[in-house]
C-alpha positions as CSV (number, residue, x, y, z in Angstrom):
1,M,-42.5,31.3,-10.4
2,K,-45.8,30.0,-9.5
3,A,-48.2,31.3,-6.9
4,G,-47.8,30.1,-3.7
5,G,-43.9,29.3,-4.4
6,R,-44.7,26.5,-7.0
7,H,-40.4,4.9,1.7
8,A,-39.1,5.2,4.5
9,G,-41.7,3.2,7.0
10,A,-43.3,4.6,8.9
11,A,-41.3,3.6,11.8
12,A,-38.8,6.1,10.5
13,L,-41.0,8.4,9.4
14,L,-42.6,8.6,13.4
15,A,-39.3,9.8,14.6
16,I,-38.8,13.4,12.8
17,P,-39.5,15.7,15.5
18,A,-41.9,18.7,15.8
19,L,-45.0,18.4,13.6
20,A,-46.6,17.8,16.0
21,L,-50.2,19.0,16.3
22,V,-51.1,19.6,12.1
23,F,-52.7,16.8,11.7
24,A,-55.4,16.4,14.1
25,A,-55.9,19.9,16.1
26,C,-54.7,23.0,14.0
27,S,-54.9,26.3,15.7
28,G,-56.7,28.1,13.3
29,Q,-54.2,30.7,13.9
30,D,-54.2,32.9,10.3
31,A,-51.0,35.2,11.9
32,A,-48.7,35.5,14.5
33,T,-46.6,38.0,16.4
34,I,-43.6,39.0,15.0
35,A,-41.4,40.9,17.1
36,P,-37.5,41.7,16.8
37,A,-35.0,39.4,18.6
38,P,-33.8,38.2,20.9
39,A,-34.3,34.5,19.6
40,P,-37.1,32.3,20.9
41,N,-36.9,29.1,23.0
42,S,-37.4,26.0,21.6
43,D,-41.6,25.1,21.6
44,A,-41.1,22.1,18.7
45,G,-42.8,18.5,19.8
46,S,-40.8,15.7,19.0
47,A,-43.0,13.4,16.9
48,I,-45.5,13.0,14.0
49,D,-48.4,12.2,15.4
50,T,-52.6,13.4,15.1
51,G,-52.7,13.0,18.8
52,T,-51.4,15.0,21.6
53,P,-47.7,17.2,21.5
54,P,-45.1,16.1,23.3
55,P,-43.0,18.2,25.8
56,P,-40.2,20.4,24.7
57,P,-36.8,19.4,23.7
58,T,-34.6,18.8,26.7
59,P,-31.8,21.9,26.0
60,D,-28.6,20.9,25.4
61,A,-25.6,22.4,26.9
62,G,-23.6,22.3,23.7
63,N,-25.8,24.5,21.6
64,P,-27.2,27.3,23.7
65,D,-28.0,29.2,20.6
66,D,-29.9,26.7,19.2
67,G,-33.6,26.5,21.1
68,G,-32.6,23.4,22.7
69,V,-32.0,21.5,19.5
70,V,-29.7,19.2,18.6
71,F,-28.2,20.5,15.1
72,E,-27.2,17.3,12.6
73,P,-24.6,18.5,11.5
74,L,-24.8,18.7,7.4
75,P,-23.1,15.3,4.8
76,T,-19.4,16.3,4.2
77,D,-20.4,14.3,0.8
78,L,-22.0,16.8,-0.6
79,P,-21.5,17.4,-3.8
80,A,-19.9,21.4,-4.0
81,A,-21.8,22.5,-7.5
82,L,-25.1,21.2,-5.3
83,V,-24.1,23.6,-2.3
84,A,-23.1,26.8,-5.2
85,K,-26.4,26.2,-7.3
86,L,-28.5,26.8,-3.9
87,S,-26.6,29.7,-2.2
88,V,-27.7,32.3,-4.7
89,K,-29.4,35.3,-2.2
90,P,-32.9,35.1,-1.8
91,Y,-34.3,37.6,-3.5
92,V,-36.3,39.5,-0.8
93,E,-33.4,39.3,1.6
94,E,-32.7,43.5,0.9
95,T,-32.8,45.3,3.9
96,C,-33.1,42.6,6.8
97,V,-33.2,42.8,10.5
98,D,-33.4,39.7,12.8
99,A,-36.4,39.0,13.7
100,T,-39.0,36.5,15.8
101,Y,-42.0,34.5,14.9
102,T,-44.5,33.0,17.3
103,G,-44.1,29.1,16.2
104,F,-40.4,29.4,14.5
105,P,-38.2,28.3,17.6
106,Y,-35.2,29.1,16.4
107,P,-33.0,32.0,15.1
108,G,-33.1,32.6,11.7
109,V,-36.2,34.4,11.6
110,K,-35.8,37.9,10.1
111,Q,-38.4,40.7,8.9
112,C,-36.8,41.7,5.3
113,T,-38.0,45.2,3.2
114,Y,-37.3,45.0,-0.8
115,N,-38.6,45.7,-4.0
116,G,-39.2,49.4,-3.1
117,G,-41.0,48.4,0.7
118,L,-42.5,45.4,0.2
119,K,-42.8,43.5,3.7
120,V,-41.9,39.9,4.7
121,T,-40.7,38.4,7.2
122,V,-38.5,34.5,6.7
123,A,-37.1,31.5,8.1
124,D,-35.0,30.7,5.0
125,P,-32.9,27.6,5.6
126,I,-29.5,27.6,4.8
127,P,-27.7,25.7,1.3
128,G,-26.0,23.7,2.9
129,R,-29.3,22.2,4.3
130,V,-31.3,22.5,1.0
131,A,-28.7,20.3,-0.3
132,A,-28.8,17.8,1.9
133,W,-32.6,17.4,2.3
134,I,-32.6,17.1,-1.7
135,V,-30.2,14.1,-1.5
136,D,-32.1,12.2,1.8
137,S,-35.2,13.1,-1.2
138,A,-33.2,11.6,-4.4
139,T,-33.0,7.5,-2.2
140,L,-36.5,7.6,-2.9
141,I,-36.0,8.3,-7.1
142,D,-35.0,5.0,-8.1
143,T,-33.8,5.9,-11.6
144,V,-31.5,8.7,-10.1
145,A,-30.5,6.4,-6.5
146,S,-29.0,3.9,-9.0
147,L,-26.7,7.0,-10.9
148,K,-25.3,7.2,-7.7
149,T,-22.8,4.9,-7.9
150,R,-23.1,3.5,-12.0
151,D,-22.9,7.5,-13.3
152,P,-21.6,10.1,-10.1
153,A,-21.8,12.9,-12.8
154,S,-25.3,11.6,-13.8
155,Y,-26.4,11.8,-10.4
156,E,-25.2,15.6,-9.5
157,A,-27.0,16.7,-12.9
158,A,-29.8,15.3,-11.2
159,L,-29.1,16.6,-7.9
160,L,-29.1,20.2,-9.4
161,V,-32.2,19.6,-11.8
162,I,-34.3,19.1,-8.7
163,A,-32.5,22.2,-7.2
164,G,-33.1,24.2,-9.8
165,N,-36.9,23.4,-9.2
166,V,-36.5,24.3,-6.1
167,L,-34.6,27.8,-6.8
168,G,-37.6,28.4,-9.6
169,Q,-40.4,28.1,-6.9
170,S,-39.4,29.8,-4.1
171,S,-35.8,31.0,-3.9
172,R,-35.0,29.0,-1.4
173,I,-37.5,31.9,1.2
174,F,-40.0,30.4,2.9
175,P,-41.9,33.5,4.1
176,L,-43.6,33.3,7.9
177,T,-45.9,36.1,6.7
178,G,-46.1,39.1,4.4
179,Q,-45.1,40.0,1.0
180,V,-44.1,38.0,-1.9
181,D,-43.2,39.5,-5.3
182,E,-43.5,36.4,-8.0
183,G,-44.5,39.1,-10.6
184,T,-47.7,39.7,-8.7
185,V,-47.7,40.4,-5.2
186,Y,-48.8,37.9,-3.0
187,T,-49.7,37.6,0.6
188,F,-48.2,34.6,2.5
189,E,-48.7,32.8,5.5
190,K,-46.7,29.9,7.2
191,G,-45.4,29.2,3.7
192,V,-48.8,29.3,1.8
193,T,-50.5,31.6,-0.3
194,K,-53.1,32.9,1.9
195,T,-55.3,33.4,-2.2
196,C,-54.2,30.1,-2.9
197,T,-57.0,27.6,-4.5
198,T,-56.4,24.1,-6.0
199,G,-52.7,24.1,-5.0
200,C,-51.9,25.7,-2.2
201,F,-48.1,24.7,-2.9
202,C,-46.0,24.5,1.0
203,R,-43.0,26.3,0.6
204,I,-39.8,25.3,-0.1
205,N,-40.4,23.1,-2.7
206,S,-44.2,23.2,-3.7
207,T,-45.9,20.6,-2.4
208,S,-49.0,20.5,-3.0
209,R,-51.5,18.6,-0.8
210,Q,-52.5,16.0,-3.4
211,M,-49.0,14.7,-3.3
212,W,-48.5,14.9,0.3
213,C,-51.8,12.8,0.8
214,S,-50.2,10.3,-1.8
215,Y,-47.2,10.1,0.1
216,A,-49.1,9.4,3.9
217,A,-51.1,6.8,2.2
218,A,-48.3,4.9,0.7
219,V,-45.6,5.7,3.8
220,R,-48.1,6.5,6.7
221,G,-51.1,4.6,6.6
222,E,-53.4,6.9,5.7
223,V,-56.4,6.9,4.0
224,E,-56.0,9.4,1.1
225,A,-59.3,10.5,1.3
226,D,-59.3,11.5,5.0
227,C,-55.9,13.6,4.3
228,L,-57.3,15.8,1.5
229,A,-60.5,16.1,3.9
230,R,-58.3,17.3,6.5
231,F,-56.1,20.0,4.8
232,G,-59.0,20.3,2.2
233,T,-58.5,21.4,-2.0
234,Q,-60.2,23.9,-3.0
235,T,-59.0,27.2,-0.8
236,F,-56.2,28.5,1.7
237,T,-57.0,25.9,4.8
238,A,-55.3,27.1,8.3
239,T,-54.3,23.6,9.0
240,W,-52.5,23.2,5.5
241,A,-50.8,26.2,7.0
242,D,-49.8,24.5,9.8
243,F,-49.3,21.8,8.8
244,C,-46.7,23.5,6.3
245,L,-45.0,25.4,8.5
246,A,-44.6,22.8,11.5
247,N,-42.9,20.8,8.6
248,H,-40.5,23.6,8.4
249,V,-39.7,23.3,11.9
250,A,-39.2,19.8,11.8
251,A,-37.0,20.4,8.9
252,W,-34.8,23.3,10.2
253,P,-32.4,21.1,12.2
254,K,-31.7,17.7,10.8
255,N,-31.1,16.8,7.2
256,R,-34.3,15.2,5.4
257,N,-37.8,17.0,5.0
258,E,-40.8,14.8,4.5
259,T,-42.0,17.5,2.1
260,F,-38.9,16.8,0.0
261,R,-39.2,13.3,0.1
262,A,-42.9,13.5,-0.3
263,R,-42.1,15.5,-3.7
264,A,-39.7,12.5,-4.6
265,Y,-42.2,9.2,-4.0
266,V,-44.5,10.9,-6.5
267,A,-41.9,11.4,-8.5
268,N,-40.5,7.8,-8.6
269,T,-44.5,6.5,-9.1
270,T,-44.2,9.0,-12.4
271,L,-40.0,7.1,-13.0
272,K,-40.9,3.9,-12.5
273,A,-43.9,3.3,-15.3
274,R,-41.2,4.9,-17.8
275,F,-38.2,3.3,-16.2
276,P,-39.2,0.0,-15.1
277,T,-35.6,-1.2,-14.4
278,P,-33.4,1.2,-12.8
279,A,-30.2,-0.3,-12.8
280,T,-30.1,0.2,-17.1
281,A,-32.1,3.5,-17.8
282,A,-30.3,5.6,-19.7
283,A,-29.0,8.5,-18.1
284,A,-29.8,10.5,-20.1
285,D,-33.7,10.1,-20.5
286,V,-33.6,9.8,-16.9
287,I,-33.0,13.2,-16.3
288,A,-34.5,14.7,-19.0
289,A,-37.7,12.8,-17.5
290,L,-36.6,14.2,-14.2
291,K,-36.9,18.1,-15.6
292,T,-40.5,17.1,-17.1
293,I,-41.4,16.8,-13.4
294,F,-39.6,19.7,-11.6
295,P,-39.8,21.9,-14.5
296,P,-37.2,25.1,-13.6
C-alpha cells in the first residue's frame, strides 16, 4: 500500500451536503477529541461552499439513530461481485470499541487496537456504500459507462479494477486519527498521513490535491492554482486534512463521493486521449488501460 493511502455540473455539486468550512476558513486543528460512545449528534452542514456554514439538518424522526440525516438507501442494482470484493474486513479492525470523534457526526466510529498494540480510530464505510460510490463515479468515465449496456460483463470487470485499487490503497480504512501499518507505520489525521509530502492522498481512494484541484477547476469553475495554493503541494496541511474529513462526512450517508468522482474525472481525461470514440473501444483494451490508472 502507498503512504497516505494510495461531470456533473456545479449545480449538482452544490447539492452535496457537508463540505462546508473547509474551502475558506479551515480549523487548522491537528487532532480531535476521542471518547467512547454514545453516538454523537450531527453538526454537518448541507452544502459545498466557501462561505458561512449552513445550519445543521433538521432531525428526521424516521431515522432516530443516524444523527438527524436521512441516509440514502443503497442502489438495488449494485453488482454482487463488487460488493463481495469490497467486503474484506479492514485489517486494523482486530479489537475495536465504539467511539466518537469530534467532527464526525455519525455512529460507526471505532477505536481499534491491532498488530500488537497499534491504535487507530476509524470511520470505515460499509462495502455497499463504497460500491455505490464506485458505480456513481464510473458514470464520469466514458469508456466504462459505454460498457454498461454493450458489454455488461466487461463493465463489471472495470468496476472491480477500481475496487481493487481502493482496497490496495486503503483496505477501506478511513483513519480519523492514529497509527496505520503499511509496512511502515504512519500517523494519520483526518484521512491524511501527517508526514506526507507531495501527494498527501486523501482516504479511502487516495485522491491527491492535484487530482482534486483539476476536478474542482473543471466542475466548480475554481482556479486550479488557487485551489492548490489553498491546500498546499509540498507537505501536510490542515486545510487539506479538514477537506478530506469533510468530504468523508458528506459522502457517508450518500451514494456519491466527490473524491471518487474527482479520480474518475482525471481517469477519463487520460482515457479520452486513447479512446476518442468510447462506444467502439475494445473492452479488453479499456480494462488494461484502466489497470494502469487504478493499479491494485
